[in-house]
KETI-168847 format. One record per residue (C-alpha): residue number from 0; z, y, x; residue in three letters. Coordinates in Angstrom, 1 decimal. Example, Ala and Ser with C-alpha at 12.3 -4.5 7.8 and 13.67 -1.06 7.14 Angstrom:
2
<0, <7.8, -4.5, 12.3>, "ALA">,
<1, <7.1, -1.1, 13.7>, "SER">,
end
This chain:
293
<0, <49.8, 94.3, 49.0>, "MET">,
<1, <52.3, 97.1, 49.3>, "ALA">,
<2, <54.2, 95.5, 52.2>, "THR">,
<3, <51.0, 95.6, 54.3>, "GLU">,
<4, <50.6, 99.3, 54.0>, "THR">,
<5, <50.7, 100.9, 57.4>, "THR">,
<6, <51.2, 104.2, 59.0>, "THR">,
<7, <48.2, 103.8, 61.3>, "GLU">,
<8, <46.2, 106.5, 59.3>, "SER">,
<9, <49.0, 108.9, 60.1>, "VAL">,
<10, <49.4, 108.2, 63.8>, "TYR">,
<11, <45.8, 107.6, 64.6>, "GLY">,
<12, <44.0, 104.9, 66.5>, "HIS">,
<13, <46.0, 103.3, 69.2>, "GLY">,
<14, <49.4, 103.4, 67.5>, "PHE">,
<15, <51.0, 100.1, 66.6>, "PRO">,
<16, <51.0, 99.2, 63.0>, "ARG">,
<17, <54.3, 99.6, 61.2>, "ILE">,
<18, <54.6, 97.8, 57.9>, "SER">,
<19, <56.6, 99.2, 55.1>, "GLU">,
<20, <59.0, 96.3, 55.2>, "SER">,
<21, <59.5, 96.8, 58.9>, "ALA">,
<22, <60.3, 100.5, 58.4>, "ALA">,
<23, <63.6, 99.8, 56.7>, "THR">,
<24, <66.9, 100.0, 58.4>, "GLY">,
<25, <68.2, 102.1, 61.3>, "VAL">,
<26, <65.7, 100.5, 63.8>, "GLY">,
<27, <62.9, 101.5, 61.5>, "GLY">,
<28, <64.2, 105.1, 61.3>, "LEU">,
<29, <64.3, 105.4, 65.1>, "PHE">,
<30, <60.8, 103.9, 65.4>, "SER">,
<31, <59.4, 106.4, 62.9>, "GLU">,
<32, <61.1, 109.3, 64.7>, "ILE">,
<33, <59.8, 108.1, 68.0>, "ALA">,
<34, <56.2, 107.9, 66.8>, "TRP">,
<35, <56.2, 111.3, 65.1>, "VAL">,
<36, <57.6, 112.7, 68.3>, "CYS">,
<37, <55.0, 111.0, 70.4>, "TYR">,
<38, <52.2, 112.2, 68.1>, "ARG">,
<39, <53.5, 115.8, 68.4>, "SER">,
<40, <53.6, 115.6, 72.2>, "LEU">,
<41, <50.2, 114.0, 72.4>, "ARG">,
<42, <48.8, 116.8, 70.3>, "LYS">,
<43, <50.3, 119.4, 72.6>, "LEU">,
<44, <48.9, 117.7, 75.6>, "SER">,
<45, <45.4, 118.3, 74.2>, "ARG">,
<46, <46.1, 122.1, 74.3>, "ASN">,
<47, <47.6, 122.7, 77.7>, "PRO">,
<48, <46.6, 126.4, 77.5>, "PHE">,
<49, <49.2, 126.9, 74.8>, "LEU">,
<50, <51.9, 125.4, 77.0>, "LEU">,
<51, <51.0, 127.6, 79.9>, "MET">,
<52, <50.8, 130.7, 77.8>, "PHE">,
<53, <54.4, 130.0, 76.7>, "THR">,
<54, <55.4, 130.1, 80.4>, "LEU">,
<55, <53.4, 133.2, 81.2>, "LEU">,
<56, <55.8, 135.8, 79.8>, "MET">,
<57, <59.0, 134.3, 81.3>, "PRO">,
<58, <57.2, 134.1, 84.7>, "LEU">,
<59, <56.3, 137.8, 84.4>, "ILE">,
<60, <60.0, 138.6, 83.7>, "TRP">,
<61, <61.0, 136.3, 86.6>, "LEU">,
<62, <58.7, 137.8, 89.2>, "GLY">,
<63, <58.1, 141.4, 88.1>, "LEU">,
<64, <60.8, 142.7, 85.6>, "PHE">,
<65, <63.6, 141.4, 87.7>, "SER">,
<66, <62.4, 143.4, 90.7>, "GLN">,
<67, <61.6, 146.5, 88.6>, "THR">,
<68, <65.0, 146.7, 87.0>, "PHE">,
<69, <67.0, 145.1, 89.8>, "GLY">,
<70, <67.7, 148.4, 91.6>, "THR">,
<71, <68.8, 150.1, 88.5>, "LEU">,
<72, <71.2, 147.3, 87.7>, "PHE">,
<73, <72.7, 147.2, 91.2>, "SER">,
<74, <73.3, 151.0, 91.0>, "LYS">,
<75, <74.9, 150.7, 87.6>, "ALA">,
<76, <77.1, 147.8, 88.6>, "ALA">,
<77, <78.3, 149.5, 91.8>, "SER">,
<78, <78.8, 153.0, 90.4>, "SER">,
<79, <82.2, 154.6, 90.8>, "GLY">,
<80, <82.7, 153.2, 94.3>, "GLY">,
<81, <82.7, 149.6, 93.2>, "ALA">,
<82, <81.5, 147.2, 96.0>, "PRO">,
<83, <77.9, 145.9, 95.9>, "ALA">,
<84, <77.4, 142.7, 94.0>, "LEU">,
<85, <77.0, 139.5, 96.0>, "PRO">,
<86, <74.0, 138.4, 93.9>, "TYR">,
<87, <70.7, 139.9, 92.7>, "ASP">,
<88, <69.8, 141.0, 89.2>, "TYR">,
<89, <67.6, 138.0, 88.8>, "ILE">,
<90, <70.7, 135.8, 88.8>, "ALA">,
<91, <71.9, 137.8, 85.7>, "VAL">,
<92, <68.5, 137.7, 84.0>, "LEU">,
<93, <67.7, 134.0, 84.6>, "LEU">,
<94, <69.7, 132.6, 81.6>, "PRO">,
<95, <68.0, 135.2, 79.3>, "GLY">,
<96, <64.6, 134.1, 80.6>, "ILE">,
<97, <65.4, 130.4, 79.9>, "ALA">,
<98, <66.5, 131.4, 76.4>, "ILE">,
<99, <63.4, 133.6, 75.8>, "MET">,
<100, <61.2, 130.6, 76.7>, "THR">,
<101, <63.0, 128.4, 74.1>, "ALA">,
<102, <62.7, 131.1, 71.4>, "ILE">,
<103, <59.0, 131.6, 72.0>, "GLN">,
<104, <58.5, 127.9, 71.8>, "SER">,
<105, <60.4, 127.8, 68.6>, "ALA">,
<106, <57.8, 130.1, 67.1>, "ALA">,
<107, <55.1, 127.6, 68.1>, "GLN">,
<108, <56.9, 124.9, 66.0>, "SER">,
<109, <56.0, 126.8, 62.9>, "GLY">,
<110, <52.4, 127.3, 64.0>, "PHE">,
<111, <52.0, 123.5, 64.4>, "ALA">,
<112, <53.5, 123.0, 61.0>, "MET">,
<113, <50.9, 125.3, 59.4>, "VAL">,
<114, <48.1, 123.5, 61.2>, "THR">,
<115, <49.2, 120.2, 59.8>, "ASP">,
<116, <49.3, 121.6, 56.3>, "ILE">,
<117, <45.9, 123.3, 56.6>, "GLU">,
<118, <44.2, 120.2, 58.0>, "THR">,
<119, <45.7, 118.0, 55.3>, "GLY">,
<120, <47.6, 115.9, 57.9>, "PHE">,
<121, <50.9, 116.7, 56.3>, "MET">,
<122, <49.7, 115.1, 53.0>, "ASP">,
<123, <49.1, 111.8, 55.0>, "LYS">,
<124, <52.8, 111.8, 56.0>, "PHE">,
<125, <53.8, 112.2, 52.3>, "PHE">,
<126, <51.8, 109.2, 51.2>, "VAL">,
<127, <52.5, 106.9, 54.2>, "ALA">,
<128, <55.5, 104.4, 54.1>, "PRO">,
<129, <57.6, 106.7, 56.3>, "ILE">,
<130, <60.8, 108.6, 55.6>, "ARG">,
<131, <60.3, 112.3, 55.2>, "ARG">,
<132, <63.3, 112.9, 57.3>, "SER">,
<133, <61.7, 111.1, 60.2>, "SER">,
<134, <58.8, 113.6, 60.1>, "VAL">,
<135, <61.0, 116.6, 60.5>, "LEU">,
<136, <63.4, 115.0, 63.0>, "ILE">,
<137, <60.5, 113.7, 65.1>, "GLY">,
<138, <58.9, 117.1, 65.2>, "LYS">,
<139, <62.2, 118.7, 66.2>, "LEU">,
<140, <62.7, 116.1, 68.9>, "LEU">,
<141, <59.3, 116.8, 70.4>, "ALA">,
<142, <60.1, 120.6, 70.3>, "ASP">,
<143, <63.3, 120.0, 72.1>, "GLY">,
<144, <61.7, 118.0, 74.9>, "LEU">,
<145, <59.0, 120.6, 75.3>, "ARG">,
<146, <61.6, 123.4, 75.4>, "MET">,
<147, <63.8, 121.5, 77.9>, "ALA">,
<148, <60.7, 121.0, 80.2>, "ALA">,
<149, <59.8, 124.7, 80.0>, "GLN">,
<150, <63.3, 125.9, 80.7>, "ALA">,
<151, <63.6, 123.4, 83.6>, "GLY">,
<152, <60.3, 124.7, 85.1>, "ILE">,
<153, <61.7, 128.3, 85.0>, "VAL">,
<154, <64.8, 127.2, 86.9>, "LEU">,
<155, <62.8, 125.2, 89.5>, "VAL">,
<156, <60.6, 128.3, 90.1>, "ILE">,
<157, <63.8, 130.3, 90.5>, "ALA">,
<158, <65.0, 127.8, 93.1>, "TYR">,
<159, <61.7, 128.1, 95.0>, "VAL">,
<160, <61.8, 131.9, 95.0>, "PHE">,
<161, <65.4, 131.8, 96.2>, "THR">,
<162, <64.3, 129.7, 99.2>, "LEU">,
<163, <61.0, 131.5, 99.9>, "ALA">,
<164, <62.0, 135.1, 99.2>, "PHE">,
<165, <65.8, 134.9, 99.9>, "HIS">,
<166, <66.7, 135.9, 96.3>, "TRP">,
<167, <70.5, 135.9, 95.9>, "ARG">,
<168, <71.0, 133.4, 93.1>, "ILE">,
<169, <74.3, 131.5, 93.6>, "PRO">,
<170, <73.6, 128.5, 91.3>, "PHE">,
<171, <77.3, 128.0, 91.4>, "ALA">,
<172, <77.4, 124.7, 89.4>, "THR">,
<173, <74.4, 123.2, 91.2>, "GLY">,
<174, <72.0, 120.7, 89.5>, "ILE">,
<175, <74.5, 119.4, 86.9>, "PRO">,
<176, <75.1, 123.0, 85.7>, "GLY">,
<177, <71.3, 123.7, 85.7>, "ASP">,
<178, <70.8, 120.6, 83.5>, "LEU">,
<179, <73.5, 121.9, 81.1>, "LEU">,
<180, <71.7, 125.3, 81.0>, "ILE">,
<181, <68.5, 123.5, 80.1>, "VAL">,
<182, <70.3, 121.6, 77.4>, "THR">,
<183, <71.8, 124.8, 76.0>, "LEU">,
<184, <68.4, 126.6, 76.0>, "ALA">,
<185, <66.6, 123.6, 74.4>, "ALA">,
<186, <69.3, 123.1, 71.8>, "ALA">,
<187, <69.2, 126.7, 70.8>, "PHE">,
<188, <65.4, 126.6, 70.6>, "GLY">,
<189, <65.5, 123.6, 68.3>, "VAL">,
<190, <68.1, 125.3, 66.1>, "ALA">,
<191, <66.0, 128.5, 66.0>, "PHE">,
<192, <62.8, 126.7, 65.2>, "SER">,
<193, <64.2, 126.1, 61.7>, "GLY">,
<194, <63.2, 129.7, 61.0>, "LEU">,
<195, <59.5, 129.4, 61.9>, "SER">,
<196, <59.3, 126.0, 60.2>, "ASN">,
<197, <60.9, 127.4, 57.0>, "SER">,
<198, <58.5, 130.4, 57.0>, "VAL">,
<199, <55.6, 128.1, 57.7>, "ALA">,
<200, <56.5, 125.7, 54.9>, "LEU">,
<201, <57.2, 128.4, 52.3>, "PHE">,
<202, <54.2, 130.6, 53.1>, "THR">,
<203, <51.7, 128.1, 54.6>, "LYS">,
<204, <50.4, 131.1, 56.6>, "SER">,
<205, <50.1, 131.4, 60.4>, "THR">,
<206, <50.2, 135.2, 60.2>, "GLU">,
<207, <53.4, 135.3, 58.2>, "SER">,
<208, <55.0, 132.8, 60.6>, "THR">,
<209, <53.9, 134.8, 63.6>, "MET">,
<210, <55.1, 138.1, 62.1>, "MET">,
<211, <58.6, 136.9, 61.2>, "VAL">,
<212, <59.1, 134.9, 64.4>, "SER">,
<213, <58.0, 137.6, 66.8>, "PHE">,
<214, <59.7, 140.4, 64.9>, "THR">,
<215, <63.1, 138.8, 65.3>, "LEU">,
<216, <62.6, 137.5, 68.9>, "THR">,
<217, <62.9, 140.8, 70.8>, "PHE">,
<218, <65.8, 142.3, 68.8>, "PRO">,
<219, <67.8, 139.1, 69.3>, "LEU">,
<220, <67.2, 139.2, 73.0>, "LEU">,
<221, <67.7, 142.9, 73.7>, "PHE">,
<222, <70.7, 143.2, 71.3>, "LEU">,
<223, <72.5, 140.5, 73.2>, "SER">,
<224, <73.9, 139.8, 76.6>, "THR">,
<225, <70.7, 137.9, 77.6>, "ALA">,
<226, <69.4, 140.8, 79.7>, "MET">,
<227, <72.6, 142.5, 81.0>, "VAL">,
<228, <76.3, 141.7, 80.9>, "PRO">,
<229, <78.3, 142.9, 78.0>, "LEU">,
<230, <80.1, 145.7, 79.9>, "ALA">,
<231, <76.8, 147.5, 80.6>, "LEU">,
<232, <75.6, 147.5, 77.0>, "LEU">,
<233, <76.1, 150.6, 74.7>, "PRO">,
<234, <79.0, 150.4, 72.4>, "GLY">,
<235, <77.1, 149.7, 69.2>, "TRP">,
<236, <75.0, 147.0, 71.0>, "VAL">,
<237, <78.2, 145.4, 72.2>, "GLN">,
<238, <79.4, 145.2, 68.6>, "THR">,
<239, <76.1, 143.7, 67.4>, "PHE">,
<240, <76.0, 141.2, 70.3>, "SER">,
<241, <79.4, 139.9, 69.4>, "SER">,
<242, <77.7, 138.4, 66.2>, "TYR">,
<243, <74.5, 137.5, 68.0>, "ASN">,
<244, <74.3, 133.7, 68.8>, "PRO">,
<245, <72.0, 134.5, 71.8>, "VAL">,
<246, <74.9, 136.2, 73.5>, "SER">,
<247, <77.1, 133.1, 73.4>, "TYR">,
<248, <74.4, 130.9, 74.9>, "VAL">,
<249, <73.5, 133.5, 77.5>, "ALA">,
<250, <77.1, 134.2, 78.6>, "THR">,
<251, <77.9, 130.6, 79.0>, "ALA">,
<252, <74.7, 129.9, 81.0>, "ALA">,
<253, <75.2, 133.0, 83.2>, "ARG">,
<254, <78.7, 131.9, 84.1>, "ALA">,
<255, <77.3, 128.6, 85.3>, "MET">,
<256, <74.9, 130.4, 87.6>, "ILE">,
<257, <77.3, 133.1, 88.9>, "LEU">,
<258, <80.7, 131.6, 89.1>, "SER">,
<259, <81.2, 128.1, 87.6>, "GLY">,
<260, <82.0, 126.3, 84.4>, "TYR">,
<261, <83.8, 128.2, 81.7>, "ASN">,
<262, <84.4, 125.5, 79.1>, "TRP">,
<263, <85.6, 127.9, 76.5>, "THR">,
<264, <82.3, 129.8, 76.6>, "GLU">,
<265, <80.3, 126.6, 76.7>, "ILE">,
<266, <82.1, 125.4, 73.6>, "GLY">,
<267, <81.5, 128.7, 71.8>, "GLN">,
<268, <77.8, 128.4, 72.8>, "ALA">,
<269, <77.4, 125.0, 71.3>, "PHE">,
<270, <79.3, 126.1, 68.2>, "ALA">,
<271, <76.9, 129.0, 67.8>, "ALA">,
<272, <74.0, 126.7, 68.2>, "ILE">,
<273, <75.4, 124.3, 65.6>, "ALA">,
<274, <75.8, 127.1, 63.1>, "ILE">,
<275, <72.3, 128.4, 63.6>, "VAL">,
<276, <70.9, 124.9, 63.5>, "GLY">,
<277, <72.7, 124.0, 60.2>, "ILE">,
<278, <71.6, 127.2, 58.5>, "LEU">,
<279, <68.0, 127.5, 59.6>, "LEU">,
<280, <67.1, 123.8, 59.7>, "ASN">,
<281, <68.9, 123.3, 56.4>, "GLY">,
<282, <66.5, 125.9, 55.0>, "LEU">,
<283, <63.6, 124.0, 56.6>, "ALA">,
<284, <64.7, 120.8, 55.0>, "VAL">,
<285, <64.7, 122.5, 51.5>, "VAL">,
<286, <61.2, 123.9, 52.2>, "ALA">,
<287, <60.0, 120.5, 53.5>, "PHE">,
<288, <61.2, 118.8, 50.3>, "ARG">,
<289, <59.4, 121.3, 48.2>, "ARG">,
<290, <56.2, 120.8, 50.2>, "GLN">,
<291, <56.0, 117.2, 49.3>, "GLY">,
<292, <56.3, 117.6, 45.5>, "ARG">,
end
């Protein structure tokens, strides 16, 4: 009978059976999203190397690049007789590292989508009694949780280094501000993952997804305020960064570390995230609907 069809073949052994009749309504929608999210996180847990690799580059920036360029930044900031800054360059760079972690994880979202397509797993979703919207939302929710965890780890390591090596990072807003920074980084990562998911669904190619994602990552970071404040950027980069959504997120996060809450900048950051999310994930929805035809 049709009402006895279950999604067990999609979720695998050990998942509760969800009948087609039980999948209706708001409660059914949340259940579907939760199970897709769980499946994505469970799949990631079987490949911890991928998770650790995502953290490798941010940790290199945290431990090496901040020290290498810290002296140059201090000299530039205190040029012309200006007093020395009361914080180290790592305090300026830290928001950019958190955002970079989220952007790198956003690329992995597309890789996972290609894997599901190549293995035929995506076809099982399309024939199962489950809303297609639940599949995409569940995957994005799993991505957001992963990005939040990774950004949180970066901040925790920065706290440890501050205590162990006496780095001068003010953490002006304390734990609540750090949680808001994690939220901003994860939200931007989820919004930006629409790009890699769209490329993955349109091309069904890991190589194309990797090329597009990585090609855009570094220009977005270096042509923004993620690495240095706006005043120290060249004129043409300042112009470009004013249209770069990364700049809005980085500026709001940096203020929470150096001085305190700037709710205007925080509001602008969430507005930029919303625009990016609507555009890129809207494109992903179009690609996802074409995939199931």
